[in-house]
N, CA, C and O atoms as a GROMACS GRO file, in nm:
protein
  560
    1MET      N    1  -2.944  -7.284   0.761
    1MET     CA    2  -2.928  -7.384   0.624
    1MET      C    3  -2.939  -7.260   0.521
    1MET      O    4  -2.837  -7.224   0.462
    2LEU      N    5  -3.023  -7.214   0.505
    2LEU     CA    6  -3.082  -7.128   0.401
    2LEU      C    7  -2.949  -6.978   0.390
    2LEU      O    8  -2.950  -6.907   0.289
    3ARG      N    9  -2.839  -6.951   0.517
    3ARG     CA   10  -2.766  -6.835   0.523
    3ARG      C   11  -2.640  -6.931   0.468
    3ARG      O   12  -2.561  -6.899   0.379
    4THR      N   13  -2.640  -7.019   0.521
    4THR     CA   14  -2.486  -7.121   0.496
    4THR      C   15  -2.548  -7.117   0.276
    4THR      O   16  -2.486  -7.048   0.196
    5LEU      N   17  -2.630  -7.176   0.248
    5LEU     CA   18  -2.680  -7.152   0.098
    5LEU      C   19  -2.590  -7.010   0.036
    5LEU      O   20  -2.489  -6.998  -0.034
    6LEU      N   21  -2.681  -6.917   0.100
    6LEU     CA   22  -2.654  -6.778   0.028
    6LEU      C   23  -2.495  -6.764   0.033
    6LEU      O   24  -2.416  -6.737  -0.058
    7LEU      N   25  -2.474  -6.790   0.166
    7LEU     CA   26  -2.283  -6.747   0.197
    7LEU      C   27  -2.218  -6.836   0.055
    7LEU      O   28  -2.155  -6.775  -0.031
    8PHE      N   29  -2.243  -6.990   0.046
    8PHE     CA   30  -2.162  -7.024  -0.038
    8PHE      C   31  -2.228  -6.967  -0.205
    8PHE      O   32  -2.142  -6.956  -0.292
    9LEU      N   33  -2.351  -6.938  -0.238
    9LEU     CA   34  -2.329  -6.891  -0.343
    9LEU      C   35  -2.259  -6.766  -0.380
    9LEU      O   36  -2.202  -6.760  -0.489
   10ALA      N   37  -2.258  -6.670  -0.300
   10ALA     CA   38  -2.222  -6.541  -0.302
   10ALA      C   39  -2.070  -6.565  -0.345
   10ALA      O   40  -2.025  -6.516  -0.449
   11LEU      N   41  -1.971  -6.667  -0.231
   11LEU     CA   42  -1.834  -6.719  -0.271
   11LEU      C   43  -1.832  -6.755  -0.410
   11LEU      O   44  -1.748  -6.723  -0.493
   12LEU      N   45  -1.954  -6.839  -0.429
   12LEU     CA   46  -1.907  -6.872  -0.576
   12LEU      C   47  -1.888  -6.790  -0.714
   12LEU      O   48  -1.818  -6.815  -0.812
   13HIS      N   49  -1.982  -6.677  -0.684
   13HIS     CA   50  -1.984  -6.596  -0.798
   13HIS      C   51  -1.884  -6.484  -0.753
   13HIS      O   52  -1.864  -6.395  -0.836
   14LEU      N   53  -1.820  -6.477  -0.636
   14LEU     CA   54  -1.725  -6.371  -0.630
   14LEU      C   55  -1.604  -6.401  -0.653
   14LEU      O   56  -1.514  -6.330  -0.697
   15GLY      N   57  -1.603  -6.532  -0.617
   15GLY     CA   58  -1.426  -6.567  -0.694
   15GLY      C   59  -1.383  -6.509  -0.877
   15GLY      O   60  -1.292  -6.437  -0.919
   16PRO      N   61  -1.497  -6.579  -0.945
   16PRO     CA   62  -1.485  -6.502  -1.028
   16PRO      C   63  -1.487  -6.376  -1.110
   16PRO      O   64  -1.434  -6.359  -1.220
   17GLY      N   65  -1.565  -6.284  -1.029
   17GLY     CA   66  -1.599  -6.177  -1.011
   17GLY      C   67  -1.407  -6.078  -0.989
   17GLY      O   68  -1.358  -6.004  -1.073
   18LEU      N   69  -1.354  -6.110  -0.872
   18LEU     CA   70  -1.263  -6.100  -0.855
   18LEU      C   71  -1.121  -6.139  -0.951
   18LEU      O   72  -1.014  -6.078  -0.952
   19ALA      N   73  -1.150  -6.227  -1.007
   19ALA     CA   74  -1.060  -6.321  -1.088
   19ALA      C   75  -1.064  -6.190  -1.228
   19ALA      O   76  -0.968  -6.129  -1.276
   20PHE      N   77  -1.204  -6.182  -1.260
   20PHE     CA   78  -1.226  -6.074  -1.411
   20PHE      C   79  -1.190  -5.936  -1.318
   20PHE      O   80  -1.168  -5.861  -1.413
   21ALA      N   81  -1.174  -5.868  -1.225
   21ALA     CA   82  -1.189  -5.786  -1.236
   21ALA      C   83  -1.034  -5.740  -1.204
   21ALA      O   84  -1.000  -5.623  -1.220
   22LEU      N   85  -0.955  -5.827  -1.164
   22LEU     CA   86  -0.798  -5.831  -1.136
   22LEU      C   87  -0.716  -5.815  -1.278
   22LEU      O   88  -0.632  -5.735  -1.317
   23LEU      N   89  -0.777  -5.925  -1.335
   23LEU     CA   90  -0.745  -5.927  -1.488
   23LEU      C   91  -0.770  -5.774  -1.569
   23LEU      O   92  -0.680  -5.698  -1.605
   24ALA      N   93  -0.895  -5.758  -1.583
   24ALA     CA   94  -0.914  -5.620  -1.652
   24ALA      C   95  -0.860  -5.518  -1.607
   24ALA      O   96  -0.853  -5.417  -1.676
   25PHE      N   97  -0.805  -5.522  -1.470
   25PHE     CA   98  -0.769  -5.367  -1.404
   25PHE      C   99  -0.632  -5.366  -1.423
   25PHE      O  100  -0.583  -5.259  -1.460
   26GLY      N  101  -0.515  -5.519  -1.394
   26GLY     CA  102  -0.443  -5.556  -1.355
   26GLY      C  103  -0.294  -5.545  -1.456
   26GLY      O  104  -0.179  -5.506  -1.435
   27CYS      N  105  -0.354  -5.592  -1.550
   27CYS     CA  106  -0.304  -5.624  -1.720
   27CYS      C  107  -0.331  -5.533  -1.840
   27CYS      O  108  -0.288  -5.561  -1.951
   28ASP      N  109  -0.408  -5.413  -1.814
   28ASP     CA  110  -0.426  -5.303  -1.926
   28ASP      C  111  -0.386  -5.276  -1.951
   28ASP      O  112  -0.386  -5.304  -2.071
   29SER      N  113  -0.275  -5.176  -1.915
   29SER     CA  114  -0.182  -5.097  -1.942
   29SER      C  115  -0.025  -5.134  -2.017
   29SER      O  116   0.006  -5.253  -2.031
   30ALA      N  117   0.067  -5.028  -2.060
   30ALA     CA  118   0.180  -5.079  -2.100
   30ALA      C  119   0.209  -5.098  -1.972
   30ALA      O  120   0.186  -5.218  -1.988
   31THR      N  121   0.239  -5.092  -1.860
   31THR     CA  122   0.339  -5.158  -1.765
   31THR      C  123   0.231  -5.185  -1.600
   31THR      O  124   0.207  -5.118  -1.500
   32PRO      N  125   0.192  -5.325  -1.653
   32PRO     CA  126   0.069  -5.400  -1.576
   32PRO      C  127   0.110  -5.400  -1.429
   32PRO      O  128   0.219  -5.417  -1.374
   33ALA      N  129   0.003  -5.379  -1.390
   33ALA     CA  130   0.031  -5.402  -1.213
   33ALA      C  131   0.019  -5.528  -1.134
   33ALA      O  132   0.031  -5.551  -1.014
   34LEU      N  133  -0.001  -5.584  -1.210
   34LEU     CA  134   0.080  -5.756  -1.167
   34LEU      C  135   0.144  -5.786  -1.242
   34LEU      O  136   0.158  -5.755  -1.360
   35ALA      N  137   0.200  -5.869  -1.160
   35ALA     CA  138   0.339  -5.999  -1.194
   35ALA      C  139   0.278  -6.070  -1.384
   35ALA      O  140   0.178  -6.115  -1.439
   36GLY      N  141   0.430  -6.036  -1.418
   36GLY     CA  142   0.450  -6.069  -1.573
   36GLY      C  143   0.377  -6.265  -1.566
   36GLY      O  144   0.304  -6.299  -1.659
   37GLY      N  145   0.397  -6.330  -1.495
   37GLY     CA  146   0.340  -6.458  -1.474
   37GLY      C  147   0.213  -6.508  -1.499
   37GLY      O  148   0.176  -6.616  -1.548
   38ILE      N  149   0.120  -6.364  -1.437
   38ILE     CA  150  -0.002  -6.398  -1.446
   38ILE      C  151  -0.049  -6.278  -1.580
   38ILE      O  152  -0.167  -6.287  -1.612
   39CYS      N  153   0.018  -6.189  -1.641
   39CYS     CA  154  -0.049  -6.126  -1.720
   39CYS      C  155   0.005  -6.193  -1.877
   39CYS      O  156  -0.070  -6.161  -1.969
   40GLY      N  157   0.119  -6.275  -1.914
   40GLY     CA  158   0.161  -6.328  -2.009
   40GLY      C  159   0.094  -6.491  -2.027
   40GLY      O  160   0.117  -6.582  -2.107
   41ARG      N  161   0.032  -6.481  -1.948
   41ARG     CA  162  -0.031  -6.647  -1.924
   41ARG      C  163  -0.160  -6.630  -2.015
   41ARG      O  164  -0.207  -6.516  -2.021
   42ALA      N  165  -0.222  -6.729  -2.086
   42ALA     CA  166  -0.301  -6.722  -2.131
   42ALA      C  167  -0.430  -6.678  -2.091
   42ALA      O  168  -0.444  -6.709  -1.973
   43GLU      N  169  -0.552  -6.607  -2.146
   43GLU     CA  170  -0.651  -6.560  -2.072
   43GLU      C  171  -0.736  -6.652  -1.999
   43GLU      O  172  -0.803  -6.612  -1.904
   44LEU      N  173  -0.738  -6.760  -2.034
   44LEU     CA  174  -0.838  -6.874  -1.991
   44LEU      C  175  -0.749  -6.936  -1.865
   44LEU      O  176  -0.799  -7.013  -1.783
   45ALA      N  177  -0.657  -6.908  -1.863
   45ALA     CA  178  -0.543  -6.980  -1.724
   45ALA      C  179  -0.533  -6.936  -1.641
   45ALA      O  180  -0.558  -6.988  -1.532
   46ALA      N  181  -0.474  -6.771  -1.666
   46ALA     CA  182  -0.487  -6.656  -1.576
   46ALA      C  183  -0.611  -6.671  -1.453
   46ALA      O  184  -0.618  -6.667  -1.330
   47PHE      N  185  -0.686  -6.688  -1.548
   47PHE     CA  186  -0.864  -6.621  -1.512
   47PHE      C  187  -0.868  -6.759  -1.415
   47PHE      O  188  -0.899  -6.751  -1.296
   48GLY      N  189  -0.833  -6.889  -1.482
   48GLY     CA  190  -0.880  -7.019  -1.354
   48GLY      C  191  -0.786  -6.994  -1.250
   48GLY      O  192  -0.825  -6.997  -1.134
   49TRP      N  193  -0.648  -6.966  -1.282
   49TRP     CA  194  -0.572  -6.950  -1.166
   49TRP      C  195  -0.627  -6.816  -1.029
   49TRP      O  196  -0.640  -6.825  -0.907
   50LEU      N  197  -0.645  -6.717  -1.117
   50LEU     CA  198  -0.711  -6.611  -0.982
   50LEU      C  199  -0.823  -6.637  -0.941
   50LEU      O  200  -0.838  -6.614  -0.821
   51THR      N  201  -0.947  -6.693  -1.016
   51THR     CA  202  -1.062  -6.760  -0.913
   51THR      C  203  -1.059  -6.847  -0.805
   51THR      O  204  -1.119  -6.838  -0.698
   52VAL      N  205  -0.944  -6.971  -0.863
   52VAL     CA  206  -0.920  -7.050  -0.712
   52VAL      C  207  -0.860  -7.008  -0.591
   52VAL      O  208  -0.873  -7.048  -0.476
   53LEU      N  209  -0.750  -6.860  -0.674
   53LEU     CA  210  -0.675  -6.804  -0.552
   53LEU      C  211  -0.790  -6.734  -0.432
   53LEU      O  212  -0.821  -6.731  -0.313
   54ALA      N  213  -0.817  -6.689  -0.550
   54ALA     CA  214  -0.956  -6.594  -0.495
   54ALA      C  215  -1.084  -6.659  -0.393
   54ALA      O  216  -1.150  -6.597  -0.310
   55TRP      N  217  -1.094  -6.825  -0.434
   55TRP     CA  218  -1.172  -6.893  -0.389
   55TRP      C  219  -1.084  -6.905  -0.211
   55TRP      O  220  -1.120  -6.868  -0.100
   56LEU      N  221  -0.994  -6.954  -0.249
   56LEU     CA  222  -0.897  -7.005  -0.108
   56LEU      C  223  -0.918  -6.895  -0.041
   56LEU      O  224  -1.003  -6.912   0.046
   57LEU      N  225  -0.857  -6.742  -0.049
   57LEU     CA  226  -0.836  -6.625   0.053
   57LEU      C  227  -1.001  -6.635   0.097
   57LEU      O  228  -1.003  -6.700   0.201
   58MET      N  229  -1.101  -6.607   0.071
   58MET     CA  230  -1.225  -6.590   0.100
   58MET      C  231  -1.264  -6.701   0.202
   58MET      O  232  -1.339  -6.701   0.299
   59GLY      N  233  -1.165  -6.820   0.128
   59GLY     CA  234  -1.250  -6.959   0.237
   59GLY      C  235  -1.214  -6.920   0.334
   59GLY      O  236  -1.294  -6.905   0.426
   60MET      N  237  -1.064  -6.885   0.353
   60MET     CA  238  -0.985  -6.938   0.422
   60MET      C  239  -0.985  -6.712   0.556
   60MET      O  240  -0.930  -6.681   0.661
   61GLY      N  241  -1.037  -6.667   0.501
   61GLY     CA  242  -1.106  -6.541   0.604
   61GLY      C  243  -1.221  -6.614   0.662
   61GLY      O  244  -1.229  -6.635   0.783
   62LEU      N  245  -1.316  -6.655   0.570
   62LEU     CA  246  -1.420  -6.682   0.661
   62LEU      C  247  -1.451  -6.818   0.782
   62LEU      O  248  -1.553  -6.832   0.850
   63ALA      N  249  -1.306  -6.920   0.781
   63ALA     CA  250  -1.282  -6.956   0.860
   63ALA      C  251  -1.209  -6.869   0.963
   63ALA      O  252  -1.225  -6.889   1.083
   64THR      N  253  -1.142  -6.788   0.923
   64THR     CA  254  -1.055  -6.716   1.019
   64THR      C  255  -1.170  -6.612   1.134
   64THR      O  256  -1.149  -6.594   1.254
   65LEU      N  257  -1.251  -6.573   1.078
   65LEU     CA  258  -1.354  -6.517   1.139
   65LEU      C  259  -1.459  -6.585   1.211
   65LEU      O  260  -1.538  -6.524   1.282
   66LYS      N  261  -1.461  -6.701   1.196
   66LYS     CA  262  -1.536  -6.792   1.273
   66LYS      C  263  -1.461  -6.818   1.363
   66LYS      O  264  -1.511  -6.797   1.473
   67ALA      N  265  -1.333  -6.867   1.363
   67ALA     CA  266  -1.247  -6.911   1.487
   67ALA      C  267  -1.191  -6.804   1.551
   67ALA      O  268  -1.120  -6.837   1.646
   68LEU      N  269  -1.201  -6.654   1.526
   68LEU     CA  270  -1.215  -6.546   1.593
   68LEU      C  271  -1.305  -6.527   1.674
   68LEU      O  272  -1.270  -6.482   1.783
   69ARG      N  273  -1.441  -6.552   1.652
   69ARG     CA  274  -1.562  -6.539   1.711
   69ARG      C  275  -1.566  -6.640   1.774
   69ARG      O  276  -1.631  -6.617   1.876
   70ARG      N  277  -1.516  -6.794   1.770
   70ARG     CA  278  -1.591  -6.883   1.833
   70ARG      C  279  -1.444  -6.822   1.957
   70ARG      O  280  -1.525  -6.767   2.030
   71ALA      N  281  -1.327  -6.798   2.017
   71ALA     CA  282  -1.240  -6.769   2.075
   71ALA      C  283  -1.280  -6.588   2.172
   71ALA      O  284  -1.275  -6.567   2.293
   72ARG      N  285  -1.303  -6.529   2.102
   72ARG     CA  286  -1.386  -6.447   2.176
   72ARG      C  287  -1.534  -6.455   2.293
   72ARG      O  288  -1.601  -6.376   2.360
   73SER      N  289  -1.531  -6.593   2.267
   73SER     CA  290  -1.691  -6.635   2.328
   73SER      C  291  -1.637  -6.737   2.421
   73SER      O  292  -1.696  -6.761   2.527
   74ALA      N  293  -1.524  -6.800   2.386
   74ALA     CA  294  -1.489  -6.942   2.509
   74ALA      C  295  -1.499  -6.836   2.633
   74ALA      O  296  -1.502  -6.713   2.638
   75PRO      N  297  -1.503  -6.939   2.730
   75PRO     CA  298  -1.486  -6.938   2.833
   75PRO      C  299  -1.376  -6.921   2.895
   75PRO      O  300  -1.292  -7.008   2.872
   76PRO      N  301  -1.330  -6.788   3.010
   76PRO     CA  302  -1.156  -6.718   3.054
   76PRO      C  303  -1.055  -6.805   3.024
   76PRO      O  304  -0.965  -6.752   2.960
   77PRO      N  305  -1.038  -6.933   3.052
   77PRO     CA  306  -0.894  -6.961   2.994
   77PRO      C  307  -0.911  -6.991   2.887
   77PRO      O  308  -0.808  -6.949   2.834
   78GLY      N  309  -0.988  -7.050   2.786
   78GLY     CA  310  -0.956  -7.074   2.638
   78GLY      C  311  -0.867  -7.061   2.588
   78GLY      O  312  -0.856  -6.977   2.499
   79HIS      N  313  -0.729  -7.171   2.641
   79HIS     CA  314  -0.657  -7.121   2.531
   79HIS      C  315  -0.657  -7.226   2.426
   79HIS      O  316  -0.571  -7.194   2.344
   80GLY      N  317  -0.718  -7.341   2.390
   80GLY     CA  318  -0.706  -7.388   2.261
   80GLY      C  319  -0.779  -7.318   2.143
   80GLY      O  320  -0.740  -7.320   2.026
   81PRO      N  321  -0.929  -7.236   2.207
   81PRO     CA  322  -0.972  -7.198   2.089
   81PRO      C  323  -0.874  -7.043   2.056
   81PRO      O  324  -0.841  -6.980   1.956
   82ARG      N  325  -0.858  -7.034   2.169
   82ARG     CA  326  -0.764  -6.893   2.111
   82ARG      C  327  -0.625  -6.910   2.061
   82ARG      O  328  -0.564  -6.812   2.018
   83LEU      N  329  -0.580  -7.006   2.063
   83LEU     CA  330  -0.480  -7.061   1.986
   83LEU      C  331  -0.520  -7.080   1.839
   83LEU      O  332  -0.489  -6.996   1.754
   84LEU      N  333  -0.586  -7.184   1.811
   84LEU     CA  334  -0.684  -7.200   1.689
   84LEU      C  335  -0.715  -7.082   1.632
   84LEU      O  336  -0.684  -7.069   1.514
   85ALA      N  337  -0.778  -6.980   1.697
   85ALA     CA  338  -0.806  -6.810   1.593
   85ALA      C  339  -0.682  -6.780   1.589
   85ALA      O  340  -0.659  -6.746   1.473
   86LEU      N  341  -0.532  -6.771   1.690
   86LEU     CA  342  -0.423  -6.678   1.586
   86LEU      C  343  -0.373  -6.765   1.520
   86LEU      O  344  -0.338  -6.717   1.412
   87LEU      N  345  -0.340  -6.926   1.532
   87LEU     CA  346  -0.340  -6.997   1.424
   87LEU      C  347  -0.379  -6.998   1.257
   87LEU      O  348  -0.316  -7.031   1.157
   88ALA      N  349  -0.550  -6.931   1.286
   88ALA     CA  350  -0.593  -6.921   1.113
   88ALA      C  351  -0.538  -6.819   1.094
   88ALA      O  352  -0.475  -6.799   0.989
   89LEU      N  353  -0.551  -6.708   1.212
   89LEU     CA  354  -0.535  -6.540   1.124
   89LEU      C  355  -0.398  -6.533   1.086
   89LEU      O  356  -0.373  -6.454   0.994
   90LEU      N  357  -0.280  -6.614   1.147
   90LEU     CA  358  -0.186  -6.679   1.082
   90LEU      C  359  -0.092  -6.681   0.920
   90LEU      O  360  -0.006  -6.627   0.850
   91LEU      N  361  -0.205  -6.806   0.941
   91LEU     CA  362  -0.213  -6.863   0.816
   91LEU      C  363  -0.257  -6.840   0.701
   91LEU      O  364  -0.216  -6.885   0.594
   92THR      N  365  -0.395  -6.724   0.734
   92THR     CA  366  -0.466  -6.650   0.653
   92THR      C  367  -0.372  -6.519   0.542
   92THR      O  368  -0.371  -6.490   0.422
   93ALA      N  369  -0.299  -6.467   0.681
   93ALA     CA  370  -0.221  -6.422   0.681
   93ALA      C  371  -0.113  -6.385   0.549
   93ALA      O  372  -0.092  -6.289   0.475
   94ALA      N  373  -0.058  -6.533   0.573
   94ALA     CA  374   0.048  -6.610   0.503
   94ALA      C  375   0.039  -6.610   0.358
   94ALA      O  376   0.121  -6.579   0.272
   95LEU      N  377  -0.101  -6.661   0.350
   95LEU     CA  378  -0.196  -6.696   0.214
   95LEU      C  379  -0.160  -6.542   0.133
   95LEU      O  380  -0.093  -6.526   0.030
   96LEU      N  381  -0.214  -6.462   0.199
   96LEU     CA  382  -0.268  -6.356   0.146
   96LEU      C  383  -0.106  -6.270   0.117
   96LEU      O  384  -0.100  -6.202   0.014
   97ALA      N  385   0.027  -6.274   0.213
   97ALA     CA  386   0.150  -6.232   0.190
   97ALA      C  387   0.217  -6.343   0.061
   97ALA      O  388   0.276  -6.277  -0.025
   98GLY      N  389   0.218  -6.450   0.041
   98GLY     CA  390   0.242  -6.502  -0.062
   98GLY      C  391   0.143  -6.482  -0.200
   98GLY      O  392   0.195  -6.489  -0.312
   99ALA      N  393   0.009  -6.459  -0.186
   99ALA     CA  394  -0.114  -6.407  -0.329
   99ALA      C  395  -0.016  -6.288  -0.338
   99ALA      O  396   0.073  -6.317  -0.419
  100GLY      N  397   0.001  -6.173  -0.287
  100GLY     CA  398   0.007  -6.044  -0.289
  100GLY      C  399   0.198  -6.060  -0.346
  100GLY      O  400   0.236  -5.982  -0.433
  101THR      N  401   0.254  -6.116  -0.313
  101THR     CA  402   0.407  -6.154  -0.353
  101THR      C  403   0.384  -6.210  -0.509
  101THR      O  404   0.448  -6.180  -0.610
  102TRP      N  405   0.302  -6.276  -0.500
  102TRP     CA  406   0.299  -6.381  -0.652
  102TRP      C  407   0.243  -6.307  -0.740
  102TRP      O  408   0.289  -6.300  -0.854
  103LEU      N  409   0.128  -6.236  -0.698
  103LEU     CA  410   0.071  -6.169  -0.797
  103LEU      C  411   0.146  -6.016  -0.838
  103LEU      O  412   0.132  -5.982  -0.956
  104THR      N  413   0.205  -5.945  -0.769
  104THR     CA  414   0.275  -5.825  -0.772
  104THR      C  415   0.427  -5.804  -0.808
  104THR      O  416   0.479  -5.716  -0.875
  105GLY      N  417   0.487  -5.920  -0.736
  105GLY     CA  418   0.598  -5.874  -0.789
  105GLY      C  419   0.665  -5.836  -0.630
  105GLY      O  420   0.774  -5.882  -0.595
  106ASP      N  421   0.603  -5.767  -0.565
  106ASP     CA  422   0.629  -5.698  -0.442
  106ASP      C  423   0.683  -5.725  -0.297
  106ASP      O  424   0.597  -5.703  -0.212
  107PRO      N  425   0.826  -5.775  -0.240
  107PRO     CA  426   0.843  -5.844  -0.164
  107PRO      C  427   0.745  -5.770   0.020
  107PRO      O  428   0.721  -5.822   0.129
  108ARG      N  429   0.719  -5.632  -0.043
  108ARG     CA  430   0.669  -5.538   0.076
  108ARG      C  431   0.544  -5.659   0.169
  108ARG      O  432   0.520  -5.670   0.289
  109TRP      N  433   0.496  -5.722   0.068
  109TRP     CA  434   0.354  -5.791   0.124
  109TRP      C  435   0.370  -5.893   0.234
  109TRP      O  436   0.272  -5.955   0.277
  110ALA      N  437   0.492  -5.912   0.280
  110ALA     CA  438   0.565  -5.987   0.388
  110ALA      C  439   0.520  -5.901   0.490
  110ALA      O  440   0.484  -5.977   0.580
  111TRP      N  441   0.504  -5.797   0.523
  111TRP     CA  442   0.458  -5.706   0.611
  111TRP      C  443   0.320  -5.709   0.669
  111TRP      O  444   0.263  -5.638   0.752
  112VAL      N  445   0.279  -5.840   0.582
  112VAL     CA  446   0.086  -5.906   0.629
  112VAL      C  447   0.109  -5.935   0.760
  112VAL      O  448   0.044  -5.902   0.859
  113LEU      N  449   0.250  -6.030   0.749
  113LEU     CA  450   0.242  -6.156   0.902
  113LEU      C  451   0.283  -6.082   1.003
  113LEU      O  452   0.250  -6.130   1.112
  114PRO      N  453   0.364  -5.949   1.010
  114PRO     CA  454   0.365  -5.879   1.169
  114PRO      C  455   0.245  -5.796   1.201
  114PRO      O  456   0.228  -5.779   1.322
  115ALA      N  457   0.155  -5.739   1.120
  115ALA     CA  458   0.079  -5.648   1.122
  115ALA      C  459  -0.036  -5.798   1.169
  115ALA      O  460  -0.037  -5.818   1.291
  116ALA      N  461  -0.098  -5.866   1.108
  116ALA     CA  462  -0.151  -5.982   1.162
  116ALA      C  463  -0.159  -6.030   1.288
  116ALA      O  464  -0.256  -6.034   1.365
  117LEU      N  465  -0.029  -6.070   1.304
  117LEU     CA  466   0.038  -6.123   1.426
  117LEU      C  467  -0.008  -6.016   1.580
  117LEU      O  468  -0.047  -6.065   1.687
  118ALA      N  469   0.012  -5.852   1.550
  118ALA     CA  470  -0.049  -5.777   1.619
  118ALA      C  471  -0.180  -5.786   1.650
  118ALA      O  472  -0.230  -5.796   1.762
  119MET      N  473  -0.249  -5.779   1.516
  119MET     CA  474  -0.393  -5.779   1.540
  119MET      C  475  -0.440  -5.885   1.582
  119MET      O  476  -0.553  -5.864   1.626
  120GLY      N  477  -0.405  -6.003   1.593
  120GLY     CA  478  -0.480  -6.148   1.660
  120GLY      C  479  -0.425  -6.094   1.776
  120GLY      O  480  -0.513  -6.030   1.834
  121TRP      N  481  -0.283  -6.091   1.857
  121TRP     CA  482  -0.270  -6.071   1.955
  121TRP      C  483  -0.357  -5.936   2.013
  121TRP      O  484  -0.393  -5.950   2.130
  122LEU      N  485  -0.380  -5.857   1.974
  122LEU     CA  486  -0.504  -5.751   2.027
  122LEU      C  487  -0.623  -5.821   2.077
  122LEU      O  488  -0.664  -5.816   2.193
  123VAL      N  489  -0.687  -5.904   1.957
  123VAL     CA  490  -0.832  -5.963   1.961
  123VAL      C  491  -0.855  -6.037   2.047
  123VAL      O  492  -0.946  -6.034   2.129
  124VAL      N  493  -0.708  -6.167   2.025
  124VAL     CA  494  -0.772  -6.266   2.149
  124VAL      C  495  -0.663  -6.312   2.255
  124VAL      O  496  -0.648  -6.428   2.295
  125ALA      N  497  -0.579  -6.185   2.297
  125ALA     CA  498  -0.489  -6.187   2.400
  125ALA      C  499  -0.571  -6.213   2.546
  125ALA      O  500  -0.691  -6.191   2.558
  126ASN      N  501  -0.496  -6.257   2.642
  126ASN     CA  502  -0.590  -6.300   2.760
  126ASN      C  503  -0.506  -6.241   2.842
  126ASN      O  504  -0.413  -6.310   2.884
  127PRO      N  505  -0.516  -6.112   2.881
  127PRO     CA  506  -0.428  -6.069   2.996
  127PRO      C  507  -0.432  -6.102   3.164
  127PRO      O  508  -0.371  -6.055   3.259
  128GLN      N  509  -0.512  -6.183   3.152
  128GLN     CA  510  -0.513  -6.249   3.295
  128GLN      C  511  -0.389  -6.341   3.292
  128GLN      O  512  -0.304  -6.338   3.381
  129ALA      N  513  -0.383  -6.425   3.180
  129ALA     CA  514  -0.312  -6.549   3.167
  129ALA      C  515  -0.198  -6.513   3.211
  129ALA      O  516  -0.144  -6.615   3.255
  130CYS      N  517  -0.110  -6.395   3.227
  130CYS     CA  518   0.004  -6.366   3.217
  130CYS      C  519   0.035  -6.364   3.361
  130CYS      O  520   0.149  -6.377   3.405
  131LEU      N  521  -0.109  -6.341   3.458
  131LEU     CA  522  -0.074  -6.277   3.586
  131LEU      C  523  -0.038  -6.377   3.680
  131LEU      O  524  -0.108  -6.472   3.644
  132PRO      N  525   0.020  -6.409   3.766
  132PRO     CA  526   0.065  -6.538   3.881
  132PRO      C  527  -0.117  -6.559   3.934
  132PRO      O  528  -0.210  -6.480   3.940
  133PRO      N  529  -0.104  -6.701   3.964
  133PRO     CA  530  -0.216  -6.720   4.049
  133PRO      C  531  -0.266  -6.644   4.176
  133PRO      O  532  -0.201  -6.643   4.281
  134GLY      N  533  -0.376  -6.586   4.161
  134GLY     CA  534  -0.388  -6.514   4.315
  134GLY      C  535  -0.394  -6.367   4.312
  134GLY      O  536  -0.461  -6.282   4.370
  135ALA      N  537  -0.284  -6.369   4.210
  135ALA     CA  538  -0.273  -6.175   4.184
  135ALA      C  539  -0.314  -6.087   4.080
  135ALA      O  540  -0.302  -6.086   3.957
  136GLY      N  541  -0.372  -6.008   4.171
  136GLY     CA  542  -0.454  -5.853   4.086
  136GLY      C  543  -0.563  -5.936   4.068
  136GLY      O  544  -0.661  -5.864   4.051
  137ARG      N  545  -0.600  -6.087   4.061
  137ARG     CA  546  -0.759  -6.089   4.011
  137ARG      C  547  -0.850  -6.043   4.053
  137ARG      O  548  -0.934  -5.995   3.976
  138ASP      N  549  -0.868  -6.040   4.185
  138ASP     CA  550  -0.970  -5.966   4.285
  138ASP      C  551  -0.968  -5.839   4.307
  138ASP      O  552  -1.069  -5.778   4.341
  139ALA      N  553  -0.847  -5.780   4.290
  139ALA     CA  554  -0.834  -5.654   4.323
  139ALA      C  555  -0.915  -5.569   4.205
  139ALA      O  556  -0.908  -5.605   4.088
  140GLY      N  557  -0.980  -5.471   4.240
  140GLY     CA  558  -1.059  -5.394   4.137
  140GLY      C  559  -1.204  -5.372   4.167
  140GLY      O  560  -1.275  -5.310   4.088
   0.00000   0.00000   0.00000
């Protein structure tokens, strides 16, 4: 219970911290690193949107890590937890790609999706599920 409370408090404070860092360092020059949609808004509105986005990304990231841990410890067939972990990873990657594109205006953030799919496949794949029944499982 205490661990959950400390984690919640850390996320509660990290969201505004990340939003402040993005605004302070992303909008400070003549050619801002962040897209004009963020730097052109009122400071408080931009700070609010970035805080909510940071909380959403961190929450999805933690949920994905929990799903990945559950999938890794699932018994051998474990198709349900593995599929859930892969879907959580892809949803988090889609959110990250969307946020990156929205913040910077750079469409190359879409490359996060195939990278996450490859990483998810390496982490949660079960090569034994691809073998026909009785082939190669007892050899070795």
